[in-house]
C-alpha positions in Angstrom: 38.8 -3.7 -43.9 37.0 -1.7 -41.3 33.8 -1.9 -43.3 34.1 -5.7 -43.5 34.6 -5.9 -39.7 31.6 -3.7 -39.1 29.5 -5.8 -41.4 30.6 -9.0 -39.7 29.9 -7.5 -36.3 26.4 -6.3 -37.4 25.6 -9.7 -38.8 26.7 -11.5 -35.7 24.5 -9.2 -33.5 21.6 -9.8 -35.9 22.0 -13.6 -35.7 22.4 -13.4 -31.9 19.2 -11.3 -31.7 17.3 -13.8 -33.9 18.5 -16.7 -31.7 17.5 -15.0 -28.4 14.3 -13.5 -29.7 12.0 -16.6 -29.3 13.2 -17.2 -25.7 12.8 -13.5 -24.8 9.3 -13.5 -26.3 8.4 -16.6 -24.3 9.7 -15.1 -21.1 7.8 -11.8 -21.8 4.6 -13.8 -22.3 5.1 -15.8 -19.2 5.7 -12.6 -17.2 2.6 -11.0 -18.8 0.4 -14.0 -17.8 1.8 -14.0 -14.2 1.2 -10.3 -14.0 -2.3 -10.6 -15.2 -3.1 -13.2 -12.6 -1.6 -11.0 -9.9 -3.5 -7.9 -11.1 -6.7 -9.8 -11.3 -6.4 -10.9 -7.6 -5.5 -7.4 -6.5 -8.4 -5.8 -8.5 -10.8 -8.3 -7.0 -9.8 -7.3 -3.5 -10.9 -3.8 -4.1 -13.9 -4.6 -6.4 -12.3 -2.5 -9.2 -14.1 -2.7 -12.5 -11.0 -2.3 -14.7 -9.7 -5.4 -16.5 -6.1 -6.6 -15.7 -5.0 -6.0 -19.3 -5.9 -2.3 -19.1 -3.8 -1.9 -16.0 -1.0 -4.1 -17.5 -0.6 -1.5 -20.3 0.6 1.0 -17.7 3.7 -1.2 -17.1 4.7 -0.6 -20.7 3.5 3.0 -21.1 4.6 4.8 -17.9 8.3 3.9 -17.9 9.2 5.5 -21.2 6.8 8.4 -20.5 8.5 9.1 -17.1 11.9 8.7 -18.6 11.3 11.1 -21.4 9.6 13.7 -19.2 12.5 13.6 -16.6 15.1 13.9 -19.4 13.3 16.9 -21.0 13.0 18.6 -17.6 16.4 17.8 -16.1 18.5 16.9 -19.1 20.1 14.0 -17.3 20.3 10.4 -18.6 20.8 8.9 -15.1 17.8 10.7 -13.7 15.8 9.7 -16.8 16.7 6.1 -16.2 15.6 6.5 -12.5 12.3 8.1 -13.8 11.7 5.1 -16.0 12.3 2.7 -13.1 9.9 4.8 -11.0 7.3 4.6 -13.8 7.5 0.8 -13.7 6.5 0.8 -10.0 3.7 3.3 -10.4 0.9 0.8 -11.2 1.8 -1.3 -8.2 1.8 1.8 -6.0 -1.7 2.7 -7.3 -3.0 -0.7 -6.4 -1.5 -0.5 -2.9 -3.1 2.9 -2.4 -6.5 1.7 -3.6 -6.3 -1.4 -1.3 -5.3 0.8 1.7 -8.2 3.2 1.0 -10.6 0.3 0.6 -9.6 -1.2 4.0 -9.6 2.2 5.7 -13.1 3.0 4.4 -14.3 -0.4 5.5 -13.0 0.2 9.0 -14.8 3.5 9.2 -18.1 1.7 8.4 -17.5 -1.1 10.9 -19.2 0.5 13.9 -22.3 1.4 12.0 -22.4 -2.2 10.6 -22.2 -3.7 14.1 -25.0 -1.5 15.3 -27.2 -2.5 12.4 -26.4 -6.2 13.0 -27.3 -5.9 16.6 -30.6 -4.1 15.8 -31.5 -6.8 13.3 -30.7 -9.6 15.8 -32.8 -7.9 18.5 -35.7 -7.9 16.0 -35.5 -11.7 15.7 -33.6 -12.1 12.5 -30.9 -14.6 11.9 -27.3 -13.6 11.3 -27.5 -14.3 7.6 -30.7 -12.2 7.3 -29.1 -9.4 9.2 -26.2 -9.5 6.8 -28.6 -9.2 3.8 -30.2 -6.1 5.4 -26.7 -4.7 6.1 -25.9 -5.0 2.4 -28.9 -2.9 1.6 -28.4 -0.2 4.2 -24.6 0.5 4.0 -22.8 1.6 0.9 -19.6 0.2 -0.5 -17.1 -1.2 0.4 -19.0 -2.7 3.4 -21.9 -3.8 1.1 -19.5 -5.3 -1.4 -17.6 -7.3 1.2 -20.7 -8.5 3.0 -22.3 -9.3 -0.3 -19.4 -11.6 -1.1 -19.8 -13.3 2.3 -23.5 -13.9 1.5 -22.8 -15.2 -2.0 -20.2 -17.6 -0.7 -22.7 -18.9 1.8 -25.4 -19.4 -0.9 -22.8 -21.3 -2.9 -22.4 -23.8 -0.1 -19.6 -22.3 1.9 -20.3 -22.3 5.7 -21.0 -18.8 7.1 -18.2 -19.2 9.6 -15.7 -20.0 6.8 -17.0 -17.0 4.8 -16.4 -14.7 7.7 -12.9 -16.1 8.1 -12.3 -15.3 4.4 -13.5 -11.7 5.0 -11.1 -11.3 7.9 -8.2 -12.6 5.7 -9.1 -10.1 2.9 -9.3 -7.1 5.2 -6.8 -7.9 7.8 -8.2 -5.4 10.4 -7.7 -5.9 14.1 -11.1 -4.6 14.9 -12.8 -6.8 12.3 -10.9 -9.8 13.6 -12.2 -9.0 17.1 -15.8 -8.9 15.7 -15.5 -12.1 13.7 -13.8 -14.0 16.5 -16.6 -12.9 18.9 -19.3 -14.0 16.4 -17.7 -17.4 15.9 -17.3 -18.0 19.6 -20.9 -16.9 20.3 -22.2 -19.2 17.6 -20.2 -22.1 18.8 -21.0 -21.7 22.5 -24.6 -20.5 22.1 -24.0 -17.1 23.7 -26.2 -14.0 23.2 -24.8 -12.5 20.0 -26.8 -9.3 20.5 -25.1 -8.5 23.8 -21.7 -9.5 22.4 -22.1 -7.0 19.5 -23.3 -4.2 21.9 -20.2 -4.7 24.0 -18.0 -4.8 21.0 -19.4 -1.4 19.9 -18.4 0.1 23.2 -15.0 -1.6 23.1 -14.1 -0.4 19.6 -15.3 3.1 20.2 -13.2 3.4 23.4 -10.2 1.9 21.6 -10.5 4.5 18.8 -10.8 7.3 21.3 -7.6 6.0 22.9 -5.8 5.8 19.6 -6.9 9.3 18.6 -5.6 10.6 22.0 -2.2 8.9 21.5 -1.9 10.3 18.0 -2.7 13.8 19.3 -0.1 13.5 22.1 2.6 12.2 19.8 2.0 14.7 17.1 4.3 17.3 18.6 7.2 14.8 18.7 6.6 13.7 15.1 6.5 17.3 13.9 9.7 18.0 15.7 11.3 15.0 14.1 10.2 16.1 10.6 11.4 19.7 11.2 14.8 18.6 12.7 15.2 16.1 9.8 14.9 18.7 7.1 16.5 21.6 9.0 20.1 20.6 8.0 19.2 20.4 4.3 17.5 23.8 4.6 20.5 25.3 6.3 22.9 24.0 3.6 20.6 25.3 0.8 20.4 28.8 2.6 24.2 29.0 3.0 25.0 27.8 -0.5 22.7 30.5 -2.0 24.8 33.2 -0.4 28.3 31.6 -0.7 28.8 28.6 -2.9 32.4 28.1 -1.7 31.4 28.0 2.0 31.6 24.1 2.2 34.7 23.7 0.0 37.0 23.1 3.0 34.7 20.3 4.1 34.6 18.6 0.7 38.2 19.0 -0.3 39.9 17.8 2.9 40.0 14.4 4.5 38.9 15.6 7.9 36.1 17.6 6.4 34.7 14.6 4.5 35.0 12.4 7.6 33.1 15.0 9.6 30.4 15.2 6.9 30.1 11.4 7.0 29.8 11.4 10.8 27.1 14.2 10.6 25.0 12.2 8.1 25.2 9.0 10.2 24.2 11.0 13.4 21.4 12.6 11.4 20.0 9.2 10.4 20.4 7.9 14.0 18.6 11.0 15.3 15.7 10.6 12.8 15.4 6.9 13.7 15.3 7.6 17.5 12.8 10.4 17.2 10.6 8.1 15.1 11.0 5.3 17.7 10.3 7.5 20.7 7.2 9.1 19.1 5.6 5.7 18.2 3.4 4.0 20.8 2.0 0.6 20.1 -1.3 -0.4 21.6 
């Protein structure tokens, strides 16, 4: 009787799986297509040579790898599941890091690019010709981004619109200031050379001010980090000498309430230190 029930249950699961398989396959293909489109856009932002399909494989490879490694190291199914979930987000994290580095490197090259543009304009060249020289003189990612601007212009896109597209891709405050100044100068007929020279001084002074603020707030940030990890270090140090030291806190209602209050106050303190040590320009 038990054998018959087991066979019937297995057959029902098999039939259910066969019924759901086509829809699951279709959903998996739709998800794959959407993910490929998303990855293609993200890779194009950073001019990465890898194909979306190569990166898409990581979404299927990393979760089981992370799960197995965590299970072998910690021998915990819950932590292994958490490791598998983490592996699913690793490719997206890699893309975010690459995009952040791309934009940061672009911003570091911005001052040199402005000075080259100003020099070319002083020599009598047009803005488009100055951009073509800039592409030859400065390495990636500045040359890649400016090369895209020039290619869009040659394909019929107005230069002003191409510069707006560049600002949307990078999303930098300094680049936005430069592009808006160029657009205003071209529309009003202002001296673009003087505008770029003033922008160079403005951006340099702004960066000096930002570095000074970071230096002055570094002490507060370090104190916040130390004070945030100090309770955990203290608990670890006490437990290594006496494992039963905190039993009275864990086994009594008042003790658990005090621990909860301590955690809440710790989180509030971390938030306040972060808030006080952050200065927005």
